[in-house]
N, C-alpha and C positions, 0 to 999 in steps of 0.2 A: 471558175467553177465549171466552165465548159468541159474541161478535161475530166472532172468527176463523173459527168454523165457518160463519157466514153469508157471510163474505167468500170462503171457500174454495168454498162452493156457488155463489155468484155468479160466481166465476171459471170454474167448470165450465160454467155456463149460457152465459156469454159465449163461451167457447171452442167450445161446441157450435154456437152461432149462426154463428161464423166458419167452422166446417166446412161449413155449408150455403151461406154466401155470404161469400166472402173479402173483399169490399169493404163489408161492413155497418158503416158508420161508427159507429153507436151501440154496437155490440158491441166494436169496437176501442177506443172511448173508455171503455167500461165496464171493459175489461181494464186499461187505463192507470190508471184511477182506483183500482181494487182494488190494483194493484201499488203505487201511491203510498201508499195507506192501510196496506199491510202493510210499508212501509219499503223496498221495492224501487224506489227513486227513479229510478235510471238506466233500468231497463227500462220503468218507468211513463211516463217522459218520451218514450222512443222510441216506445211504443205510441200515446201521444197525438199525436205528430208523424205517425205512420202514419195515424191517424184523420183528421187535418187534411188530409193529402195525398189521402185517398180521396174527400173531398168538395170538393177544390179550395179548401179553407178559405175559405168565405164566412161571416164572422162573423154575418151576419144569418140564416143557415140552420143555424148550429152552436150546440150547447149547451156547447161547449168554451170554458172561460175561461182565458186565459193571463195570468198575473200578471207 
């Protein structure tokens, strides 16, 4: 459960970054990854798609990996 606290803190940090810049693709991606790790797959995938849209999804400029 120690990791859950770190994930919760990471989510708060990513959300704070989004409050500053709504199109910050790394923060959107981070939220998506945290949601996936915590089992919230549907919302995680939606957030990753939002991140891909904010950067016009250029695989060469993105760290997002789609399987």
